Predicted model as a PDB file, atoms N, CA, C, CB and O in Angstrom, pLDDT in the B-factor column:
MODEL        1                                                                  
ATOM      1  N   LYS A   1     118.667  65.566 105.260  1.00 71.00           N  
ATOM      2  CA  LYS A   1     117.253  65.540 105.562  1.00 71.00           C  
ATOM      3  C   LYS A   1     116.734  64.109 105.634  1.00 71.00           C  
ATOM      4  CB  LYS A   1     116.480  66.331 104.523  1.00 71.00           C  
ATOM      5  O   LYS A   1     115.930  63.783 106.508  1.00 71.00           O  
ATOM      6  N   ASP A   2     117.187  63.253 104.722  1.00 81.00           N  
ATOM      7  CA  ASP A   2     116.740  61.855 104.713  1.00 81.00           C  
ATOM      8  C   ASP A   2     117.122  61.142 106.011  1.00 81.00           C  
ATOM      9  CB  ASP A   2     117.342  61.109 103.509  1.00 81.00           C  
ATOM     10  O   ASP A   2     116.337  60.363 106.552  1.00 81.00           O  
ATOM     11  N   PHE A   3     118.338  61.416 106.509  1.00 79.00           N  
ATOM     12  CA  PHE A   3     118.786  60.802 107.754  1.00 79.00           C  
ATOM     13  C   PHE A   3     117.887  61.240 108.906  1.00 79.00           C  
ATOM     14  CB  PHE A   3     120.255  61.170 108.046  1.00 79.00           C  
ATOM     15  O   PHE A   3     117.490  60.425 109.739  1.00 79.00           O  
ATOM     16  N   GLY A   4     117.571  62.521 108.945  1.00 73.00           N  
ATOM     17  CA  GLY A   4     116.690  63.029 109.997  1.00 73.00           C  
ATOM     18  C   GLY A   4     115.321  62.381 109.949  1.00 73.00           C  
ATOM     19  O   GLY A   4     114.787  61.973 110.980  1.00 73.00           O  
ATOM     20  N   GLU A   5     114.760  62.285 108.783  1.00 79.00           N  
ATOM     21  CA  GLU A   5     113.432  61.675 108.632  1.00 79.00           C  
ATOM     22  C   GLU A   5     113.460  60.192 108.997  1.00 79.00           C  
ATOM     23  CB  GLU A   5     112.922  61.851 107.192  1.00 79.00           C  
ATOM     24  O   GLU A   5     112.504  59.673 109.573  1.00 79.00           O  
ATOM     25  N   SER A   6     114.541  59.521 108.667  1.00 85.00           N  
ATOM     26  CA  SER A   6     114.615  58.089 108.980  1.00 85.00           C  
ATOM     27  C   SER A   6     114.721  57.838 110.486  1.00 85.00           C  
ATOM     28  CB  SER A   6     115.811  57.457 108.265  1.00 85.00           C  
ATOM     29  O   SER A   6     114.435  56.736 110.954  1.00 85.00           O  
ATOM     30  N   ASN A   7     115.125  58.842 111.231  1.00 84.00           N  
ATOM     31  CA  ASN A   7     115.262  58.703 112.689  1.00 84.00           C  
ATOM     32  C   ASN A   7     114.088  59.271 113.467  1.00 84.00           C  
ATOM     33  CB  ASN A   7     116.520  59.376 113.146  1.00 84.00           C  
ATOM     34  O   ASN A   7     114.103  59.257 114.698  1.00 84.00           O  
ATOM     35  N   ARG A   8     113.084  59.766 112.784  1.00 84.00           N  
ATOM     36  CA  ARG A   8     111.932  60.347 113.477  1.00 84.00           C  
ATOM     37  C   ARG A   8     111.276  59.371 114.469  1.00 84.00           C  
ATOM     38  CB  ARG A   8     110.901  60.804 112.456  1.00 84.00           C  
ATOM     39  O   ARG A   8     110.887  59.799 115.556  1.00 84.00           O  
ATOM     40  N   PRO A   9     111.139  58.072 114.135  1.00 87.00           N  
ATOM     41  CA  PRO A   9     110.559  57.152 115.138  1.00 87.00           C  
ATOM     42  C   PRO A   9     111.387  57.084 116.422  1.00 87.00           C  
ATOM     43  CB  PRO A   9     110.430  55.750 114.546  1.00 87.00           C  
ATOM     44  O   PRO A   9     110.822  56.895 117.499  1.00 87.00           O  
ATOM     45  N   ARG A  10     112.687  57.229 116.337  1.00 91.00           N  
ATOM     46  CA  ARG A  10     113.534  57.227 117.532  1.00 91.00           C  
ATOM     47  C   ARG A  10     113.266  58.444 118.404  1.00 91.00           C  
ATOM     48  CB  ARG A  10     115.008  57.185 117.138  1.00 91.00           C  
ATOM     49  O   ARG A  10     113.346  58.367 119.630  1.00 91.00           O  
ATOM     50  N   ILE A  11     112.954  59.540 117.784  1.00 91.00           N  
ATOM     51  CA  ILE A  11     112.646  60.750 118.549  1.00 91.00           C  
ATOM     52  C   ILE A  11     111.387  60.522 119.378  1.00 91.00           C  
ATOM     53  CB  ILE A  11     112.466  61.973 117.606  1.00 91.00           C  
ATOM     54  O   ILE A  11     111.336  60.880 120.554  1.00 91.00           O  
ATOM     55  N   ASP A  12     110.378  59.928 118.759  1.00 91.00           N  
ATOM     56  CA  ASP A  12     109.149  59.627 119.499  1.00 91.00           C  
ATOM     57  C   ASP A  12     109.431  58.678 120.656  1.00 91.00           C  
ATOM     58  CB  ASP A  12     108.092  59.020 118.565  1.00 91.00           C  
ATOM     59  O   ASP A  12     108.876  58.850 121.742  1.00 91.00           O  
ATOM     60  N   GLU A  13     110.289  57.672 120.443  1.00 93.00           N  
ATOM     61  CA  GLU A  13     110.664  56.749 121.515  1.00 93.00           C  
ATOM     62  C   GLU A  13     111.358  57.507 122.643  1.00 93.00           C  
ATOM     63  CB  GLU A  13     111.583  55.627 120.975  1.00 93.00           C  
ATOM     64  O   GLU A  13     111.094  57.247 123.816  1.00 93.00           O  
ATOM     65  N   PHE A  14     112.237  58.438 122.299  1.00 94.00           N  
ATOM     66  CA  PHE A  14     112.929  59.236 123.310  1.00 94.00           C  
ATOM     67  C   PHE A  14     111.927  60.028 124.148  1.00 94.00           C  
ATOM     68  CB  PHE A  14     113.941  60.189 122.644  1.00 94.00           C  
ATOM     69  O   PHE A  14     112.009  60.039 125.377  1.00 94.00           O  
ATOM     70  N   TYR A  15     110.991  60.684 123.487  1.00 96.00           N  
ATOM     71  CA  TYR A  15     110.007  61.477 124.231  1.00 96.00           C  
ATOM     72  C   TYR A  15     109.150  60.609 125.150  1.00 96.00           C  
ATOM     73  CB  TYR A  15     109.110  62.241 123.264  1.00 96.00           C  
ATOM     74  O   TYR A  15     108.844  61.012 126.272  1.00 96.00           O  
ATOM     75  N   LEU A  16     108.768  59.443 124.691  1.00 96.00           N  
ATOM     76  CA  LEU A  16     107.992  58.534 125.541  1.00 96.00           C  
ATOM     77  C   LEU A  16     108.814  58.097 126.753  1.00 96.00           C  
ATOM     78  CB  LEU A  16     107.532  57.299 124.736  1.00 96.00           C  
ATOM     79  O   LEU A  16     108.298  58.027 127.869  1.00 96.00           O  
ATOM     80  N   TRP A  17     110.097  57.802 126.525  1.00 96.00           N  
ATOM     81  CA  TRP A  17     110.978  57.433 127.630  1.00 96.00           C  
ATOM     82  C   TRP A  17     111.107  58.597 128.614  1.00 96.00           C  
ATOM     83  CB  TRP A  17     112.370  57.017 127.101  1.00 96.00           C  
ATOM     84  O   TRP A  17     110.959  58.413 129.822  1.00 96.00           O  
ATOM     85  N   LEU A  18     111.384  59.796 128.091  1.00 97.00           N  
ATOM     86  CA  LEU A  18     111.556  60.966 128.951  1.00 97.00           C  
ATOM     87  C   LEU A  18     110.281  61.262 129.725  1.00 97.00           C  
ATOM     88  CB  LEU A  18     111.965  62.188 128.123  1.00 97.00           C  
ATOM     89  O   LEU A  18     110.345  61.624 130.899  1.00 97.00           O  
ATOM     90  N   ASN A  19     109.144  61.118 129.100  1.00 98.00           N  
ATOM     91  CA  ASN A  19     107.863  61.335 129.767  1.00 98.00           C  
ATOM     92  C   ASN A  19     107.736  60.403 130.976  1.00 98.00           C  
ATOM     93  CB  ASN A  19     106.689  61.108 128.780  1.00 98.00           C  
ATOM     94  O   ASN A  19     107.305  60.830 132.048  1.00 98.00           O  
ATOM     95  N   GLY A  20     108.106  59.153 130.806  1.00 97.00           N  
ATOM     96  CA  GLY A  20     108.058  58.204 131.909  1.00 97.00           C  
ATOM     97  C   GLY A  20     109.041  58.532 133.017  1.00 97.00           C  
ATOM     98  O   GLY A  20     108.722  58.392 134.197  1.00 97.00           O  
ATOM     99  N   GLU A  21     110.230  58.968 132.643  1.00 95.00           N  
ATOM    100  CA  GLU A  21     111.243  59.330 133.639  1.00 95.00           C  
ATOM    101  C   GLU A  21     110.806  60.532 134.468  1.00 95.00           C  
ATOM    102  CB  GLU A  21     112.577  59.628 132.954  1.00 95.00           C  
ATOM    103  O   GLU A  21     111.033  60.574 135.677  1.00 95.00           O  
ATOM    104  N   LEU A  22     110.185  61.500 133.821  1.00 97.00           N  
ATOM    105  CA  LEU A  22     109.802  62.734 134.513  1.00 97.00           C  
ATOM    106  C   LEU A  22     108.516  62.596 135.320  1.00 97.00           C  
ATOM    107  CB  LEU A  22     109.643  63.847 133.514  1.00 97.00           C  
ATOM    108  O   LEU A  22     108.139  63.521 136.039  1.00 97.00           O  
ATOM    109  N   GLU A  23     107.848  61.470 135.213  1.00 96.00           N  
ATOM    110  CA  GLU A  23     106.630  61.264 136.015  1.00 96.00           C  
ATOM    111  C   GLU A  23     106.938  61.216 137.507  1.00 96.00           C  
ATOM    112  CB  GLU A  23     105.928  59.972 135.594  1.00 96.00           C  
ATOM    113  O   GLU A  23     106.083  61.551 138.327  1.00 96.00           O  
ATOM    114  N   SER A  24     108.140  60.804 137.861  1.00 95.00           N  
ATOM    115  CA  SER A  24     108.474  60.626 139.272  1.00 95.00           C  
ATOM    116  C   SER A  24     109.426  61.689 139.823  1.00 95.00           C  
ATOM    117  CB  SER A  24     109.080  59.273 139.469  1.00 95.00           C  
ATOM    118  O   SER A  24     109.838  61.610 140.980  1.00 95.00           O  
ATOM    119  N   ARG A  25     109.775  62.677 139.005  1.00 95.00           N  
ATOM    120  CA  ARG A  25     110.664  63.742 139.496  1.00 95.00           C  
ATOM    121  C   ARG A  25     110.492  65.003 138.650  1.00 95.00           C  
ATOM    122  CB  ARG A  25     112.148  63.277 139.471  1.00 95.00           C  
ATOM    123  O   ARG A  25     109.934  64.964 137.553  1.00 95.00           O  
ATOM    124  N   ASP A  26     110.980  66.107 139.180  1.00 95.00           N  
ATOM    125  CA  ASP A  26     110.828  67.392 138.502  1.00 95.00           C  
ATOM    126  C   ASP A  26     111.880  67.647 137.433  1.00 95.00           C  
ATOM    127  CB  ASP A  26     110.872  68.494 139.505  1.00 95.00           C  
ATOM    128  O   ASP A  26     111.640  68.390 136.481  1.00 95.00           O  
ATOM    129  N   PHE A  27     113.045  67.032 137.593  1.00 97.00           N  
ATOM    130  CA  PHE A  27     114.149  67.289 136.676  1.00 97.00           C  
ATOM    131  C   PHE A  27     114.729  65.977 136.155  1.00 97.00           C  
ATOM    132  CB  PHE A  27     115.242  68.118 137.367  1.00 97.00           C  
ATOM    133  O   PHE A  27     114.518  64.920 136.750  1.00 97.00           O  
ATOM    134  N   ILE A  28     115.450  66.048 135.057  1.00 96.00           N  
ATOM    135  CA  ILE A  28     115.907  64.846 134.366  1.00 96.00           C  
ATOM    136  C   ILE A  28     116.846  63.992 135.211  1.00 96.00           C  
ATOM    137  CB  ILE A  28     116.594  65.229 133.087  1.00 96.00           C  
ATOM    138  O   ILE A  28     116.699  62.770 135.252  1.00 96.00           O  
ATOM    139  N   ALA A  29     117.807  64.616 135.883  1.00 95.00           N  
ATOM    140  CA  ALA A  29     118.831  63.842 136.585  1.00 95.00           C  
ATOM    141  C   ALA A  29     118.639  63.825 138.099  1.00 95.00           C  
ATOM    142  CB  ALA A  29     120.191  64.394 136.262  1.00 95.00           C  
ATOM    143  O   ALA A  29     119.597  63.581 138.833  1.00 95.00           O  
ATOM    144  N   GLY A  30     117.445  64.073 138.571  1.00 88.00           N  
ATOM    145  CA  GLY A  30     117.218  64.006 140.007  1.00 88.00           C  
ATOM    146  C   GLY A  30     116.357  65.134 140.523  1.00 88.00           C  
ATOM    147  O   GLY A  30     115.460  65.619 139.833  1.00 88.00           O  
ATOM    148  N   ASP A  31     116.639  65.544 141.743  1.00 92.00           N  
ATOM    149  CA  ASP A  31     115.813  66.537 142.423  1.00 92.00           C  
ATOM    150  C   ASP A  31     116.137  67.978 142.057  1.00 92.00           C  
ATOM    151  CB  ASP A  31     115.951  66.369 143.887  1.00 92.00           C  
ATOM    152  O   ASP A  31     115.342  68.878 142.328  1.00 92.00           O  
ATOM    153  N   ASP A  32     117.291  68.207 141.447  1.00 95.00           N  
ATOM    154  CA  ASP A  32     117.731  69.574 141.157  1.00 95.00           C  
ATOM    155  C   ASP A  32     117.930  69.795 139.668  1.00 95.00           C  
ATOM    156  CB  ASP A  32     119.023  69.881 141.900  1.00 95.00           C  
ATOM    157  O   ASP A  32     118.236  68.867 138.919  1.00 95.00           O  
ATOM    158  N   TYR A  33     117.751  71.026 139.258  1.00 96.00           N  
ATOM    159  CA  TYR A  33     118.025  71.460 137.889  1.00 96.00           C  
ATOM    160  C   TYR A  33     119.513  71.247 137.626  1.00 96.00           C  
ATOM    161  CB  TYR A  33     117.613  72.967 137.663  1.00 96.00           C  
ATOM    162  O   TYR A  33     120.349  71.608 138.455  1.00 96.00           O  
ATOM    163  N   SER A  34     119.848  70.661 136.474  1.00 96.00           N  
ATOM    164  CA  SER A  34     121.250  70.350 136.190  1.00 96.00           C  
ATOM    165  C   SER A  34     121.563  70.526 134.706  1.00 96.00           C  
ATOM    166  CB  SER A  34     121.579  68.919 136.631  1.00 96.00           C  
ATOM    167  O   SER A  34     120.706  70.909 133.909  1.00 96.00           O  
ATOM    168  N   ILE A  35     122.794  70.241 134.367  1.00 96.00           N  
ATOM    169  CA  ILE A  35     123.237  70.323 132.980  1.00 96.00           C  
ATOM    170  C   ILE A  35     122.398  69.409 132.085  1.00 96.00           C  
ATOM    171  CB  ILE A  35     124.723  69.954 132.871  1.00 96.00           C  
ATOM    172  O   ILE A  35     122.224  69.696 130.900  1.00 96.00           O  
ATOM    173  N   ALA A  36     121.879  68.317 132.638  1.00 97.00           N  
ATOM    174  CA  ALA A  36     121.023  67.420 131.846  1.00 97.00           C  
ATOM    175  C   ALA A  36     119.775  68.153 131.368  1.00 97.00           C  
ATOM    176  CB  ALA A  36     120.622  66.177 132.672  1.00 97.00           C  
ATOM    177  O   ALA A  36     119.349  67.974 130.227  1.00 97.00           O  
ATOM    178  N   ASP A  37     119.189  68.975 132.232  1.00 97.00           N  
ATOM    179  CA  ASP A  37     118.010  69.758 131.850  1.00 97.00           C  
ATOM    180  C   ASP A  37     118.369  70.836 130.826  1.00 97.00           C  
ATOM    181  CB  ASP A  37     117.374  70.403 133.090  1.00 97.00           C  
ATOM    182  O   ASP A  37     117.615  71.090 129.887  1.00 97.00           O  
ATOM    183  N   ILE A  38     119.519  71.457 131.018  1.00 96.00           N  
ATOM    184  CA  ILE A  38     119.957  72.515 130.098  1.00 96.00           C  
ATOM    185  C   ILE A  38     120.174  71.944 128.703  1.00 96.00           C  
ATOM    186  CB  ILE A  38     121.256  73.184 130.610  1.00 96.00           C  
ATOM    187  O   ILE A  38     119.700  72.510 127.718  1.00 96.00           O  
ATOM    188  N   VAL A  39     120.882  70.831 128.617  1.00 96.00           N  
ATOM    189  CA  VAL A  39     121.156  70.211 127.313  1.00 96.00           C  
ATOM    190  C   VAL A  39     119.860  69.737 126.661  1.00 96.00           C  
ATOM    191  CB  VAL A  39     122.137  69.027 127.469  1.00 96.00           C  
ATOM    192  O   VAL A  39     119.655  69.940 125.464  1.00 96.00           O  
ATOM    193  N   ALA A  40     118.994  69.111 127.439  1.00 97.00           N  
ATOM    194  CA  ALA A  40     117.724  68.635 126.883  1.00 97.00           C  
ATOM    195  C   ALA A  40     116.866  69.800 126.407  1.00 97.00           C  
ATOM    196  CB  ALA A  40     116.956  67.811 127.926  1.00 97.00           C  
ATOM    197  O   ALA A  40     116.256  69.726 125.340  1.00 97.00           O  
ATOM    198  N   LEU A  41     116.816  70.874 127.186  1.00 97.00           N  
ATOM    199  CA  LEU A  41     116.020  72.033 126.783  1.00 97.00           C  
ATOM    200  C   LEU A  41     116.522  72.614 125.470  1.00 97.00           C  
ATOM    201  CB  LEU A  41     116.048  73.105 127.872  1.00 97.00           C  
ATOM    202  O   LEU A  41     115.724  72.915 124.582  1.00 97.00           O  
ATOM    203  N   THR A  42     117.831  72.774 125.334  1.00 95.00           N  
ATOM    204  CA  THR A  42     118.352  73.347 124.092  1.00 95.00           C  
ATOM    205  C   THR A  42     118.121  72.406 122.914  1.00 95.00           C  
ATOM    206  CB  THR A  42     119.847  73.655 124.232  1.00 95.00           C  
ATOM    207  O   THR A  42     117.807  72.863 121.815  1.00 95.00           O  
ATOM    208  N   ALA A  43     118.270  71.097 123.129  1.00 94.00           N  
ATOM    209  CA  ALA A  43     118.030  70.134 122.045  1.00 94.00           C  
ATOM    210  C   ALA A  43     116.563  70.115 121.645  1.00 94.00           C  
ATOM    211  CB  ALA A  43     118.474  68.726 122.466  1.00 94.00           C  
ATOM    212  O   ALA A  43     116.240  70.085 120.457  1.00 94.00           O  
ATOM    213  N   ILE A  44     115.676  70.132 122.630  1.00 95.00           N  
ATOM    214  CA  ILE A  44     114.240  70.124 122.344  1.00 95.00           C  
ATOM    215  C   ILE A  44     113.822  71.413 121.651  1.00 95.00           C  
ATOM    216  CB  ILE A  44     113.433  69.933 123.638  1.00 95.00           C  
ATOM    217  O   ILE A  44     113.043  71.376 120.698  1.00 95.00           O  
ATOM    218  N   ASP A  45     114.326  72.546 122.113  1.00 95.00           N  
ATOM    219  CA  ASP A  45     113.988  73.818 121.467  1.00 95.00           C  
ATOM    220  C   ASP A  45     114.503  73.863 120.031  1.00 95.00           C  
ATOM    221  CB  ASP A  45     114.567  74.992 122.268  1.00 95.00           C  
ATOM    222  O   ASP A  45     113.822  74.382 119.146  1.00 95.00           O  
ATOM    223  N   PHE A  46     115.694  73.327 119.792  1.00 92.00           N  
ATOM    224  CA  PHE A  46     116.209  73.265 118.424  1.00 92.00           C  
ATOM    225  C   PHE A  46     115.321  72.362 117.573  1.00 92.00           C  
ATOM    226  CB  PHE A  46     117.672  72.755 118.411  1.00 92.00           C  
ATOM    227  O   PHE A  46     114.982  72.703 116.440  1.00 92.00           O  
ATOM    228  N   GLY A  47     114.951  71.221 118.119  1.00 90.00           N  
ATOM    229  CA  GLY A  47     114.065  70.315 117.385  1.00 90.00           C  
ATOM    230  C   GLY A  47     112.752  70.982 117.024  1.00 90.00           C  
ATOM    231  O   GLY A  47     112.259  70.838 115.904  1.00 90.00           O  
ATOM    232  N   ARG A  48     112.189  71.708 117.969  1.00 90.00           N  
ATOM    233  CA  ARG A  48     110.927  72.402 117.713  1.00 90.00           C  
ATOM    234  C   ARG A  48     111.109  73.436 116.609  1.00 90.00           C  
ATOM    235  CB  ARG A  48     110.403  73.077 118.999  1.00 90.00           C  
ATOM    236  O   ARG A  48     110.215  73.646 115.789  1.00 90.00           O  
ATOM    237  N   MET A  49     112.272  74.079 116.594  1.00 90.00           N  
ATOM    238  CA  MET A  49     112.551  75.097 115.592  1.00 90.00           C  
ATOM    239  C   MET A  49     112.608  74.496 114.177  1.00 90.00           C  
ATOM    240  CB  MET A  49     113.868  75.803 115.920  1.00 90.00           C  
ATOM    241  O   MET A  49     112.266  75.167 113.203  1.00 90.00           O  
ATOM    242  N   ILE A  50     113.037  73.242 114.071  1.00 86.00           N  
ATOM    243  CA  ILE A  50     113.139  72.606 112.757  1.00 86.00           C  
ATOM    244  C   ILE A  50     111.960  71.686 112.457  1.00 86.00           C  
ATOM    245  CB  ILE A  50     114.429  71.821 112.664  1.00 86.00           C  
ATOM    246  O   ILE A  50     111.995  70.915 111.497  1.00 86.00           O  
ATOM    247  N   GLY A  51     110.914  71.770 113.284  1.00 85.00           N  
ATOM    248  CA  GLY A  51     109.693  71.037 112.991  1.00 85.00           C  
ATOM    249  C   GLY A  51     109.542  69.698 113.680  1.00 85.00           C  
ATOM    250  O   GLY A  51     108.673  68.910 113.306  1.00 85.00           O  
ATOM    251  N   VAL A  52     110.365  69.423 114.676  1.00 89.00           N  
ATOM    252  CA  VAL A  52     110.254  68.171 115.430  1.00 89.00           C  
ATOM    253  C   VAL A  52     109.765  68.543 116.830  1.00 89.00           C  
ATOM    254  CB  VAL A  52     111.640  67.383 115.483  1.00 89.00           C  
ATOM    255  O   VAL A  52     110.558  68.918 117.694  1.00 89.00           O  
ATOM    256  N   ASP A  53     108.466  68.437 117.041  1.00 92.00           N  
ATOM    257  CA  ASP A  53     107.875  68.902 118.283  1.00 92.00           C  
ATOM    258  C   ASP A  53     107.691  67.767 119.288  1.00 92.00           C  
ATOM    259  CB  ASP A  53     106.546  69.567 118.005  1.00 92.00           C  
ATOM    260  O   ASP A  53     107.769  66.588 118.942  1.00 92.00           O  
ATOM    261  N   ILE A  54     107.449  68.144 120.515  1.00 95.00           N  
ATOM    262  CA  ILE A  54     107.121  67.185 121.564  1.00 95.00           C  
ATOM    263  C   ILE A  54     105.740  66.611 121.239  1.00 95.00           C  
ATOM    264  CB  ILE A  54     107.149  67.858 122.996  1.00 95.00           C  
ATOM    265  O   ILE A  54     104.810  67.373 120.975  1.00 95.00           O  
ATOM    266  N   PRO A  55     105.589  65.295 121.254  1.00 95.00           N  
ATOM    267  CA  PRO A  55     104.260  64.727 120.989  1.00 95.00           C  
ATOM    268  C   PRO A  55     103.234  65.225 122.011  1.00 95.00           C  
ATOM    269  CB  PRO A  55     104.321  63.183 121.012  1.00 95.00           C  
ATOM    270  O   PRO A  55     103.553  65.388 123.189  1.00 95.00           O  
ATOM    271  N   GLU A  56     102.025  65.460 121.564  1.00 96.00           N  
ATOM    272  CA  GLU A  56     100.968  65.947 122.448  1.00 96.00           C  
ATOM    273  C   GLU A  56     100.720  64.998 123.614  1.00 96.00           C  
ATOM    274  CB  GLU A  56      99.682  66.146 121.665  1.00 96.00           C  
ATOM    275  O   GLU A  56     100.351  65.436 124.703  1.00 96.00           O  
ATOM    276  N   SER A  57     100.917  63.714 123.394  1.00 96.00           N  
ATOM    277  CA  SER A  57     100.665  62.720 124.448  1.00 96.00           C  
ATOM    278  C   SER A  57     101.682  62.789 125.590  1.00 96.00           C  
ATOM    279  CB  SER A  57     100.676  61.326 123.850  1.00 96.00           C  
ATOM    280  O   SER A  57     101.445  62.226 126.659  1.00 96.00           O  
ATOM    281  N   CYS A  58     102.788  63.459 125.379  1.00 97.00           N  
ATOM    282  CA  CYS A  58     103.841  63.547 126.404  1.00 97.00           C  
ATOM    283  C   CYS A  58     103.598  64.763 127.295  1.00 97.00           C  
ATOM    284  CB  CYS A  58     105.251  63.631 125.747  1.00 97.00           C  
ATOM    285  O   CYS A  58     104.379  65.714 127.300  1.00 97.00           O  
ATOM    286  N   THR A  59     102.517  64.711 128.034  1.00 98.00           N  
ATOM    287  CA  THR A  59     102.105  65.858 128.848  1.00 98.00           C  
ATOM    288  C   THR A  59     103.089  66.181 129.969  1.00 98.00           C  
ATOM    289  CB  THR A  59     100.743  65.600 129.441  1.00 98.00           C  
ATOM    290  O   THR A  59     103.220  67.339 130.366  1.00 98.00           O  
ATOM    291  N   VAL A  60     103.776  65.173 130.475  1.00 98.00           N  
ATOM    292  CA  VAL A  60     104.760  65.415 131.531  1.00 98.00           C  
ATOM    293  C   VAL A  60     105.964  66.165 130.957  1.00 98.00           C  
ATOM    294  CB  VAL A  60     105.210  64.077 132.182  1.00 98.00           C  
ATOM    295  O   VAL A  60     106.516  67.048 131.613  1.00 98.00           O  
ATOM    296  N   VAL A  61     106.367  65.818 129.745  1.00 98.00           N  
ATOM    297  CA  VAL A  61     107.473  66.537 129.096  1.00 98.00           C  
ATOM    298  C   VAL A  61     107.056  67.971 128.812  1.00 98.00           C  
ATOM    299  CB  VAL A  61     107.905  65.830 127.781  1.00 98.00           C  
ATOM    300  O   VAL A  61     107.852  68.891 128.998  1.00 98.00           O  
ATOM    301  N   TRP A  62     105.829  68.178 128.367  1.00 98.00           N  
ATOM    302  CA  TRP A  62     105.347  69.545 128.131  1.00 98.00           C  
ATOM    303  C   TRP A  62     105.392  70.367 129.418  1.00 98.00           C  
ATOM    304  CB  TRP A  62     103.912  69.522 127.568  1.00 98.00           C  
ATOM    305  O   TRP A  62     105.790  71.531 129.394  1.00 98.00           O  
ATOM    306  N   ALA A  63     104.988  69.772 130.537  1.00 98.00           N  
ATOM    307  CA  ALA A  63     105.008  70.482 131.822  1.00 98.00           C  
ATOM    308  C   ALA A  63     106.442  70.790 132.236  1.00 98.00           C  
ATOM    309  CB  ALA A  63     104.304  69.651 132.919  1.00 98.00           C  
ATOM    310  O   ALA A  63     106.732  71.893 132.699  1.00 98.00           O  
ATOM    311  N   TRP A  64     107.342  69.818 132.071  1.00 98.00           N  
ATOM    312  CA  TRP A  64     108.766  70.045 132.371  1.00 98.00           C  
ATOM    313  C   TRP A  64     109.304  71.174 131.501  1.00 98.00           C  
ATOM    314  CB  TRP A  64     109.597  68.747 132.147  1.00 98.00           C  
ATOM    315  O   TRP A  64     109.986  72.074 131.992  1.00 98.00           O  
ATOM    316  N   HIS A  65     108.996  71.124 130.215  1.00 98.00           N  
ATOM    317  CA  HIS A  65     109.492  72.138 129.275  1.00 98.00           C  
ATOM    318  C   HIS A  65     109.018  73.531 129.688  1.00 98.00           C  
ATOM    319  CB  HIS A  65     109.023  71.820 127.835  1.00 98.00           C  
ATOM    320  O   HIS A  65     109.802  74.480 129.673  1.00 98.00           O  
ATOM    321  N   ALA A  66     107.774  73.657 130.048  1.00 97.00           N  
ATOM    322  CA  ALA A  66     107.238  74.952 130.482  1.00 97.00           C  
ATOM    323  C   ALA A  66     107.949  75.426 131.748  1.00 97.00           C  
ATOM    324  CB  ALA A  66     105.715  74.856 130.728  1.00 97.00           C  
ATOM    325  O   ALA A  66     108.286  76.603 131.876  1.00 97.00           O  
ATOM    326  N   ARG A  67     108.173  74.505 132.677  1.00 96.00           N  
ATOM    327  CA  ARG A  67     108.807  74.850 133.956  1.00 96.00           C  
ATOM    328  C   ARG A  67     110.248  75.309 133.761  1.00 96.00           C  
ATOM    329  CB  ARG A  67     108.770  73.652 134.907  1.00 96.00           C  
ATOM    330  O   ARG A  67     110.648  76.334 134.312  1.00 96.00           O  
ATOM    331  N   VAL A  68     111.032  74.563 132.984  1.00 97.00           N  
ATOM    332  CA  VAL A  68     112.438  74.955 132.817  1.00 97.00           C  
ATOM    333  C   VAL A  68     112.584  76.145 131.873  1.00 97.00           C  
ATOM    334  CB  VAL A  68     113.258  73.775 132.292  1.00 97.00           C  
ATOM    335  O   VAL A  68     113.533  76.919 131.997  1.00 97.00           O  
ATOM    336  N   SER A  69     111.662  76.296 130.938  1.00 96.00           N  
ATOM    337  CA  SER A  69     111.698  77.459 130.039  1.00 96.00           C  
ATOM    338  C   SER A  69     111.371  78.748 130.771  1.00 96.00           C  
ATOM    339  CB  SER A  69     110.723  77.267 128.884  1.00 96.00           C  
ATOM    340  O   SER A  69     111.774  79.825 130.331  1.00 96.00           O  
ATOM    341  N   ALA A  70     110.650  78.658 131.879  1.00 96.00           N  
ATOM    342  CA  ALA A  70     110.279  79.850 132.656  1.00 96.00           C  
ATOM    343  C   ALA A  70     111.407  80.317 133.565  1.00 96.00           C  
ATOM    344  CB  ALA A  70     109.038  79.567 133.490  1.00 96.00           C  
ATOM    345  O   ALA A  70     111.321  81.402 134.140  1.00 96.00           O  
ATOM    346  N   ARG A  71     112.444  79.533 133.704  1.00 94.00           N  
ATOM    347  CA  ARG A  71     113.570  79.932 134.570  1.00 94.00           C  
ATOM    348  C   ARG A  71     114.250  81.166 133.979  1.00 94.00           C  
ATOM    349  CB  ARG A  71     114.601  78.762 134.729  1.00 94.00           C  
ATOM    350  O   ARG A  71     114.362  81.279 132.759  1.00 94.00           O  
ATOM    351  N   PRO A  72     114.704  82.087 134.823  1.00 92.00           N  
ATOM    352  CA  PRO A  72     115.380  83.303 134.313  1.00 92.00           C  
ATOM    353  C   PRO A  72     116.560  82.988 133.390  1.00 92.00           C  
ATOM    354  CB  PRO A  72     115.873  84.150 135.483  1.00 92.00           C  
ATOM    355  O   PRO A  72     116.789  83.707 132.417  1.00 92.00           O  
ATOM    356  N   SER A  73     117.303  81.933 133.682  1.00 89.00           N  
ATOM    357  CA  SER A  73     118.452  81.604 132.840  1.00 89.00           C  
ATOM    358  C   SER A  73     118.036  81.192 131.431  1.00 89.00           C  
ATOM    359  CB  SER A  73     119.262  80.493 133.478  1.00 89.00           C  
ATOM    360  O   SER A  73     118.805  81.367 130.486  1.00 89.00           O  
ATOM    361  N   ALA A  74     116.836  80.651 131.281  1.00 89.00           N  
ATOM    362  CA  ALA A  74     116.338  80.258 129.964  1.00 89.00           C  
ATOM    363  C   ALA A  74     115.853  81.446 129.162  1.00 89.00           C  
ATOM    364  CB  ALA A  74     115.222  79.252 130.106  1.00 89.00           C  
ATOM    365  O   ALA A  74     115.696  81.361 127.943  1.00 89.00           O  
ATOM    366  N   GLN A  75     115.615  82.549 129.842  1.00 84.00           N  
ATOM    367  CA  GLN A  75     115.123  83.767 129.180  1.00 84.00           C  
ATOM    368  C   GLN A  75     116.268  84.599 128.597  1.00 84.00           C  
ATOM    369  CB  GLN A  75     114.318  84.618 130.170  1.00 84.00           C  
ATOM    370  O   GLN A  75     116.038  85.488 127.778  1.00 84.00           O  
ATOM    371  N   ALA A  76     117.483  84.311 129.013  1.00 73.00           N  
ATOM    372  CA  ALA A  76     118.649  85.123 128.597  1.00 73.00           C  
ATOM    373  C   ALA A  76     118.965  84.941 127.137  1.00 73.00           C  
ATOM    374  CB  ALA A  76     119.874  84.767 129.423  1.00 73.00           C  
ATOM    375  O   ALA A  76     119.909  85.547 126.630  1.00 73.00           O  
TER     376      ALA A  76                                                      
ENDMDL                                                                          
END                                                                             
């Protein structure tokens, strides 16, 4: 738990970086949904489950998360 808490500032940095990357495209690795989106979605959902949420200021990440979470494959 201590290791996780000590890395919380890095998580915020990651979300800010991802927010900037997603401002110019719909998906993490380019124009199409890819394994990068799948891995990020599962990591973000796990983080949310353990209390590490997407910062409210990262509105582009929230929009991406909603979009990829609505895909039929994410519902399985």
